[in-house]
C-alpha positions in Angstrom: 0.0 0.0 0.0 1.5 3.3 -1.0 1.5 6.7 0.8 -1.4 8.0 -1.2 -3.7 5.1 -0.4 -2.7 5.3 3.3 -3.4 9.0 3.3 -6.8 8.5 1.5 -7.8 6.0 4.2 -7.0 8.4 7.0 -8.8 11.2 5.2 -11.9 9.1 4.7 -11.8 7.9 8.3 -11.7 11.6 9.5 -14.7 12.5 7.3 -16.8 9.4 8.3 -16.1 10.2 12.0 -17.3 13.8 11.4 -20.4 12.4 9.7 -21.1 10.3 12.8 -20.6 13.3 15.1 -17.5 12.0 16.8 -15.0 14.1 18.9 -13.7 16.8 16.6 -10.2 16.5 18.1 -9.9 12.9 17.2 -11.2 13.4 13.6 -8.8 16.3 13.1 -5.9 14.0 14.2 -6.6 11.7 11.2 -7.0 14.5 8.7 -3.7 16.0 9.8 -2.1 12.5 9.5 -3.5 12.2 5.9 -2.1 15.6 5.0 1.4 14.9 6.4 1.6 11.4 4.9 0.6 12.5 1.4 3.5 15.0 1.4 6.2 12.6 2.6 9.1 12.3 0.1 9.7 8.5 0.5 7.3 5.5 0.8 6.3 4.5 4.3 6.6 0.9 3.1 10.3 1.4 2.8 10.7 3.0 6.2 11.9 0.7 9.1 8.9 0.1 11.4 10.7 1.5 14.5 11.3 4.8 12.7 7.7 5.3 11.7 6.7 6.8 15.0 9.3 9.5 14.8 8.0 10.9 11.5 6.3 14.3 11.9 2.6 13.9 12.3 2.8 10.2 13.1 2.5 9.3 16.8 2.0 5.9 18.4 -1.7 5.6 17.6 -1.3 6.7 13.9 1.9 4.6 13.5 0.1 1.4 14.6 -2.6 2.0 12.1 0.0 2.7 9.4 1.6 -0.7 10.2 -1.8 -2.4 10.1 -2.4 -1.1 6.6 1.1 -2.0 5.4 0.7 -5.5 6.8 -2.9 -6.2 5.8 -3.9 -3.7 3.2 -6.8 -2.8 5.5 -7.7 -0.4 8.2 -10.1 -2.1 10.6 -11.6 1.0 12.2 -12.3 2.5 8.8 -14.0 -0.7 7.7 -16.2 -0.5 10.8 -17.3 3.0 10.0 -18.0 2.1 6.4 -20.1 -0.9 7.5 -22.3 1.3 9.8 -22.7 4.1 7.2 -25.2 3.8 4.4 -23.4 3.7 1.0 -25.5 6.6 -0.2 -24.3 8.8 2.7 -20.7 8.0 1.9 -21.4 8.9 -1.8 -22.5 12.3 -0.6 -18.8 13.1 0.0 -18.4 13.3 -3.8 -20.7 16.3 -3.9 -19.2 19.8 -3.9 -20.6 22.2 -1.3 -21.6 19.6 1.3 -19.0 18.5 3.8 -19.1 15.9 6.6 -20.9 18.1 9.1 -23.7 19.0 6.6 -23.9 15.3 5.7 -24.4 14.6 9.4 -27.4 16.9 9.4 -28.8 15.5 6.2 -28.5 11.9 7.5 -29.3 12.2 11.2 -31.7 15.1 11.2 -33.4 14.8 7.8 -33.3 11.0 7.5 -31.9 11.1 4.0 -29.6 8.3 3.0 -29.1 8.6 -0.8 -28.3 11.3 -3.4 -31.7 10.7 -5.1 -33.5 11.5 -1.8 -31.3 14.5 -1.3 -32.0 15.9 -4.8 -35.7 15.4 -4.3 -35.5 17.3 -0.9 -33.7 20.2 -2.7 -36.5 20.2 -5.4 -39.0 20.5 -2.6 -37.0 23.3 -0.8 -36.7 21.3 2.4 -33.1 21.9 3.1 -33.6 25.5 4.0 -35.5 24.4 7.1 -32.3 23.3 8.7 -29.5 25.2 10.3 -26.6 25.8 7.9 -28.7 25.4 4.7 -29.7 28.6 3.2 -31.4 29.0 -0.2 -28.0 29.6 -1.9 -26.5 26.5 -0.3 -29.5 24.4 -1.3 -29.2 25.5 -4.9 -25.5 24.8 -5.0 -26.0 21.3 -3.6 -28.8 20.7 -6.1 -26.7 21.7 -9.1 -23.7 19.7 -7.8 -25.8 16.5 -7.5 -27.2 17.0 -10.9 -23.7 17.5 -12.4 -22.4 14.4 -10.5 -25.2 12.1 -11.6 -24.9 13.3 -15.2 -21.2 12.3 -15.2 -21.4 9.0 -13.5 -19.4 6.5 -15.5 -17.4 9.3 -17.2 -13.6 9.3 -17.0 -10.8 11.6 -17.7 -8.6 10.7 -20.7 -5.7 10.5 -18.2 -7.6 8.0 -16.0 -8.3 5.8 -19.0 -4.8 5.9 -20.2 -3.8 4.0 -17.1 -6.6 1.4 -17.6 -6.4 1.1 -21.3 -3.3 -1.2 -21.6 -5.0 -3.8 -19.3 -8.2 -3.9 -21.4 -6.3 -3.8 -24.7 -4.0 -6.7 -23.7 -7.0 -8.7 -22.3 -8.9 -8.3 -25.6 -5.9 -9.3 -27.6 -5.5 -12.4 -25.5 -9.0 -13.7 -26.0 -9.2 -12.6 -29.7 -6.7 -12.6 -32.5 -4.7 -9.4 -32.0 -5.1 -8.3 -35.6 -8.9 -8.3 -35.1 -8.8 -5.9 -32.1 -8.5 -2.1 -32.7 -9.2 0.8 -30.4 -11.5 3.4 -31.8 -13.9 6.2 -30.8 -13.4 8.9 -28.2 -10.2 7.3 -26.8 -8.6 7.2 -30.2 -9.6 10.9 -30.7 -7.9 11.7 -27.4 -11.1 13.3 -26.0 -10.5 14.9 -22.7 -13.4 13.1 -21.0 -14.7 9.8 -22.2 -18.0 7.9 -21.5 -17.2 4.7 -23.3 -14.0 2.9 -24.3 -14.6 1.6 -27.8 -13.0 -1.2 -29.7 -13.6 -2.8 -33.1 -13.6 -6.6 -32.8 -13.7 -8.2 -36.3 -15.8 -11.1 -35.1 -19.5 -11.9 -34.9 -21.5 -11.6 -31.6 -21.9 -15.3 -31.2 -18.1 -15.6 -31.1 -17.5 -12.7 -28.8 -20.1 -13.1 -26.1 -18.9 -16.5 -24.8 -15.5 -15.0 -24.2 -17.0 -12.7 -21.5 -18.8 -15.4 -19.6 -16.3 -15.6 -16.8 -16.7 -16.1 -13.1 -17.3 -12.3 -12.7 -18.8 -11.3 -16.1 -19.3 -7.6 -16.9 -22.8 -6.4 -17.1 -24.4 -6.6 -20.6 -26.2 -3.3 -21.2 -27.0 -3.4 -24.8 -26.7 -5.7 -27.9 -27.3 -5.1 -31.6 -26.1 -6.9 -34.6 -23.3 -4.3 -34.9 -22.3 -3.7 -31.3 -22.2 -5.0 -27.8 -22.1 -2.7 -24.8 -20.7 -3.9 -21.4 -20.4 -2.2 -18.1 -17.2 -3.1 -16.3 -16.8 -3.3 -12.5 -15.2 0.1 -12.3 -18.2 1.7 -14.0 -16.5 2.1 -17.3 -18.7 1.2 -20.3 -16.9 -1.0 -22.9 -18.4 -0.8 -26.4 -17.4 -3.4 -28.9 -18.2 -2.8 -32.6 -18.8 -6.3 -34.1 -19.6 -8.1 -37.2 -17.4 -6.1 -39.5 -14.8 -7.5 -41.9 -13.2 -4.4 -43.3 -10.7 -2.8 -40.8 -10.4 0.5 -42.7 -14.1 1.1 -43.0 -14.8 0.2 -39.4 -12.1 2.3 -38.0 -13.1 5.3 -40.1 -16.8 4.9 -39.3 -16.3 4.7 -35.6 -13.5 7.2 -35.0 -14.6 10.6 -36.2 -17.2 12.8 -34.6 -20.7 12.8 -36.1 -20.1 16.3 -37.5 -16.8 15.2 -39.1 -18.3 12.0 -40.6 -21.4 13.8 -42.0 -19.2 16.5 -43.7 -16.8 13.9 -45.1 -19.6 11.8 -46.6 -21.1 14.8 -48.1 -17.8 15.9 -49.8 -17.0 12.3 -50.9 -20.4 10.6 -51.4 -19.1 8.1 -54.0 -15.9 7.1 -52.2 -15.4 3.4 -52.0 -14.2 2.4 -48.5 -13.2 -1.1 -49.2 -9.7 -2.1 -48.3 -8.2 -5.4 -47.3 -8.1 -6.8 -43.8 -4.6 -5.5 -43.0 -5.2 -1.8 -44.0 -6.2 0.9 -41.5 -8.3 4.0 -42.3 -5.3 5.8 -43.9 -6.3 4.1 -47.1 -9.6 6.1 -47.1 -7.8 9.4 -47.1 -5.5 8.2 -49.9 -8.6 7.3 -52.0 -10.0 10.8 -51.3 -6.6 12.2 -52.4 -6.2 14.3 -49.3 -3.5 14.1 -46.5 -4.2 11.7 -43.6 -6.2 13.5 -40.9 -5.1 12.2 -37.5 -7.9 10.8 -35.3 -7.6 13.6 -32.7 -8.4 16.2 -35.4 -11.5 14.5 -36.7 -13.9 16.7 -34.7 -15.0 19.4 -37.1 -16.1 19.8 -40.7 -13.5 22.6 -41.3 -10.6 20.2 -40.8 -11.5 18.4 -44.0 -11.0 21.6 -46.1 -7.7 22.3 -44.3 -6.5 18.8 -45.3 -7.8 19.3 -48.9 -5.8 22.6 -49.1 -2.7 21.1 -47.5 -3.1 23.3 -44.5 -2.8 20.8 -41.7 -0.3 22.2 -39.2 2.7 20.5 -37.8 1.2 19.9 -34.4 2.9 20.4 -31.1 4.4 17.4 -29.4 5.2 17.0 -25.7 8.9 17.1 -26.6 8.5 20.6 -28.1 8.0 22.0 -24.6 11.3 23.5 -23.4 10.2 24.8 -20.0 8.1 24.4 -17.0 5.9 27.5 -16.6 3.4 27.6 -13.6 4.8 25.5 -10.8 4.5 25.6 -7.0 7.3 24.9 -4.6 7.3 24.2 -0.9 7.4 28.0 -0.3 3.6 27.7 -0.8 1.7 24.4 -1.3 4.2 22.5 -3.4 6.0 19.3 -2.3 9.5 20.1 -3.5 12.2 22.7 -3.0 12.9 25.2 -5.8 16.3 23.5 -6.3 14.7 20.1 -6.6 12.3 21.4 -9.2 15.1 23.1 -11.1 17.3 19.9 -11.1 14.3 17.9 -12.3 14.0 20.3 -15.2 17.7 20.0 -16.0 17.4 16.2 -15.8 14.5 16.4 -18.4 16.5 18.5 -20.7 14.4 21.7 -20.1 16.0 25.1 -20.4 14.2 27.1 -17.7 11.7 27.1 -14.9 9.1 29.7 -14.1 8.4 29.5 -10.4 4.9 30.7 -9.5 3.9 30.1 -6.0 0.6 31.3 -4.6 -0.1 34.9 -3.5 -0.9 36.0 0.0 -4.7 35.7 -0.2 -4.4 32.0 -0.8 -3.7 31.6 3.0 -4.9 28.0 2.7 -1.9 27.4 0.4 0.6 29.3 2.4 0.6 32.2 0.0 3.6 34.5 0.0 3.7 37.7 2.0 5.6 40.7 0.6 8.5 39.9 2.9 8.6 36.2 1.8 8.6 37.3 -1.8 11.8 39.3 -1.2 13.4 36.3 0.6 12.4 34.0 -2.3 13.9 36.3 -4.9 17.2 36.4 -3.1 17.2 32.6 -2.9 16.4 32.4 -6.7 19.3 34.7 -7.4 21.6 32.4 -5.5 20.3 29.3 -7.4 20.6 31.0 -10.8 24.3 31.7 -10.0 24.8 28.1 -9.0 22.8 26.4 -11.9 23.8 28.6 -14.8 23.1 28.4 -17.8 19.8 27.0 -16.6 17.5 29.8 -15.4 14.7 30.2 -12.8 12.4 33.0 -13.5 10.6 34.9 -10.7 6.9 34.6 -11.0 3.8 34.4 -8.9 0.3 32.9 -9.4 -1.4 36.1 -8.2 -5.0 35.8 -7.1 -7.6 37.9 -8.9 -9.6 39.4 -6.1 -13.3 39.7 -6.0 -13.3 43.2 -7.6 -10.8 42.2 -10.3 -7.9 43.9 -8.6 -4.6 41.9 -8.0 -3.5 40.5 -4.7 -0.4 42.8 -4.6 0.2 46.4 -5.5 1.8 47.1 -8.8 5.1 48.0 -7.0 5.3 44.4 -5.8 4.2 42.9 -9.1 7.0 44.9 -10.8 9.5 42.8 -8.9 8.6 39.7 -10.8 9.8 38.6 -14.2 6.2 37.7 -15.1 2.8 37.3 -13.4 0.2 34.6 -13.8 -3.3 35.9 -12.8 -5.9 33.3 -11.7 -9.2 33.2 -9.9 -9.3 30.9 -6.9 -12.1 32.3 -4.7 -15.8 33.0 -5.0 -16.0 30.7 -8.0 -19.8 30.6 -8.1 -20.5 33.8 -9.8 -22.6 35.0 -12.8 -21.0 35.8 -16.1 -21.2 39.5 -15.5 -19.2 39.2 -12.3 -16.7 36.7 -13.8 -16.1 39.0 -16.8 -15.5 42.0 -14.6 -12.9 40.2 -12.5 -11.1 38.8 -15.6 -11.2 41.9 -17.7 -9.8 44.0 -14.8 -7.0 41.6 -14.3 -6.1 41.4 -18.0 -5.8 45.1 -18.2 -3.2 45.2 -15.5 0.1 45.9 -17.3 2.0 43.4 -15.1 -0.2 40.4 -15.9 1.6 38.2 -18.4 -0.5 35.0 -18.4 -4.2 34.4 -17.6 -4.3 31.2 -15.7 -7.0 28.5 -16.1 -9.6 30.8 -17.6 -12.8 29.3 -16.4 -11.7 27.6 -13.2 -13.3 24.3 -14.2 -12.5 20.9 -12.8 -13.5 18.3 -15.4 -16.3 15.9 -14.2 -16.6 17.6 -10.9 -17.0 21.4 -11.2 -18.3 23.5 -14.1 -16.3 26.6 -14.8 -17.7 30.0 -14.1 -19.4 31.4 -17.3 -17.4 33.7 -19.5 -17.6 35.3 -22.9 -14.7 33.4 -24.4 -14.3 35.6 -27.4 -14.3 38.8 -25.4 -11.7 37.4 -23.0 -9.5 36.1 -25.8 -9.8 39.3 -27.8 -8.9 41.4 -24.7 -5.9 39.1 -23.9 -4.6 39.5 -27.4 -5.1 43.3 -27.3 -3.2 43.5 -24.0 -0.5 41.0 -25.0 -1.5 38.6 -22.3 -0.8 34.9 -22.9 -3.7 32.4 -22.4 -2.8 29.4 -20.3 -3.8 25.9 -21.3 -3.5 24.4 -17.8 -2.2 20.9 -18.4 -3.6 19.3 -15.3 -5.9 16.5 -16.5 -8.7 17.8 -14.4 -8.5 21.3 -15.8 -7.2 21.4 -19.4 -8.4 25.0 -19.3 -8.6 26.9 -21.7 -10.7 24.3 -23.6 -9.1 23.1 -26.8 -12.1 24.2 -28.9 -11.0 27.8 -28.5 -7.4 27.2 -29.6 -8.0 27.8 -33.3 -9.8 31.1 -32.5 -6.8 32.2 -30.3 -4.1 31.5 -32.8 -6.1 32.6 -35.8 -6.3 36.0 -34.1 -2.7 36.3 -33.2 -2.9 35.1 -29.7 -0.3 33.0 -27.8 -1.0 30.0 -25.6 1.1 28.5 -22.9 0.9 24.8 -22.0 1.6 24.9 -18.2 1.4 21.9 -15.8 0.4 23.8 -12.7 2.7 21.3 -11.0 2.7 20.9 -7.2 5.2 18.0 -7.3 7.9 16.8 -9.7 5.6 14.2 -11.2 3.2 17.0 -12.1 5.7 17.8 -14.9 4.4 14.7 -16.7 1.0 16.5 -17.2 2.6 18.4 -20.0 1.7 15.3 -22.1 -2.0 15.7 -21.4 -1.9 19.5 -22.2 -0.1 18.7 -25.5 -2.7 16.1 -26.5 -5.5 18.5 -25.8 -3.6 21.3 -27.7 -3.2 19.0 -30.7 -7.0 18.7 -30.9 -7.1 22.4 -31.3 -4.4 22.5 -33.9 -1.7 24.2 -31.8 1.9 24.4 -33.1 5.0 24.9 -31.1 5.4 28.3 -32.6 2.2 29.4 -30.9 3.1 28.0 -27.5 5.0 30.1 -25.0 6.4 27.2 -23.1 8.0 25.9 -26.3 10.2 29.1 -26.5 13.9 28.6 -26.0 15.5 30.4 -23.1 16.7 33.2 -25.4 13.3 33.5 -27.2 11.6 33.6 -23.8 13.8 36.4 -22.5 13.3 38.3 -25.7 9.5 37.9 -25.3 9.6 39.3 -21.8 11.9 42.2 -22.8 9.7 43.2 -25.7 6.6 42.9 -23.6 8.1 45.2 -20.9 9.0 47.8 -23.6 5.5 47.6 -25.1 3.9 48.1 -21.7 6.5 50.7 -20.6 7.1 48.9 -17.4 
């Protein structure tokens, strides 16, 4: 059992104890343990047992429970709480805006034990009768439940990438490998996916017996052309069956409905037939246009671009030359600045843009003005030591409720660049969101607009914005638009990339890393950017060190700062 799993168990135990109304001091002990364990640099499984109790945040009681988990993979006291808590009550922990103490009220005082009941109670305006549940809270809970239920069974692309090899290998063991081909949303690199789709060039009567195992998946749907299963993890697995032509099946099941309709309209008489060994590249050859990669088969316009030989040389993860937007242990990151810089050097990157949180983010140990000065002195020392590698002084500065920045311009002027982001009061109407963002963009020291909508995929809708107006204003003010590469953000959405670059804007694929492994998220940002047609020339984090320094210098001159 790794540190993350151990921390998750303590975190869940703390929440369940709160739900049951246990002593707050005891519940907090477990939540603190979870926090400390998750940030440990080395695995607890590799730590000698006698040394566990001397680790910060792990006393005798916590240490014994850690050993129990390492030895058995279980935490008995957590299992006891799970057994005496209705599953629907535990599921409420997935709902934004309703923490353990409110869940205690919902369960113990309202007698509600499932999300369906809770949603119904919201519709009947019953929650407002209880302490701590105002009209606004009730509405937020209602919207969160509706969003959660809508997305049950949906997965991030990054989540499926971990699962995919197991499923792909399994299918290729039970069927001839040359008859198994991934297709659909996963092949298109969609950022969220409802079904993992495969072509199986076999008939249903051959396929179905292969899934009649000791624990068979649930059969949801069957036609003469497809079978839909639900796996134990909630993932839906769709198998396209009965086909004999690989090229035709791949083409038909990969592109979006809009793309396929447009393609068939442009090439109504195209013969799809190829042999069993050919993939769908043969179809583009017969249409006499360049091959359109699966991840670009989203829109009708891409067909004309291919026809006119205008498909761009798309950005690759290896084109990124820097880490922009990263947090160190000066705020809420796990690593020192020097560790982060050395990891960049190890990966062959040319520079690091350090961007810890600003002072209003007190929950993330945001930097006071004095700590900023200390950090800048420290960066100067590291730059002298690590030359020619360079660390740039930056900050992820909170955009406050009125659109002003978290520091005065005098403080912002001490940074090489500033990333401006919204982190508080996220539930706001479009008018309010636009006022905040537009004010921030107009600040001459703001260089990059961070995660434009604040969305968290499959768990939180972004605040509403007028994308075109924000993008146009960023371009006018020479502000770069971040494509936050964290798999749960991928914000700005790839659908706006073409508009940004077509109008002369600049994007920056940034990992928003809080630990060294967060640098790997550059891959997911790059895959999303490819869907929007981004090239390395239009990506700030692909600039060489010299190009980046020139960019900053030209921008300062243009802004007269």
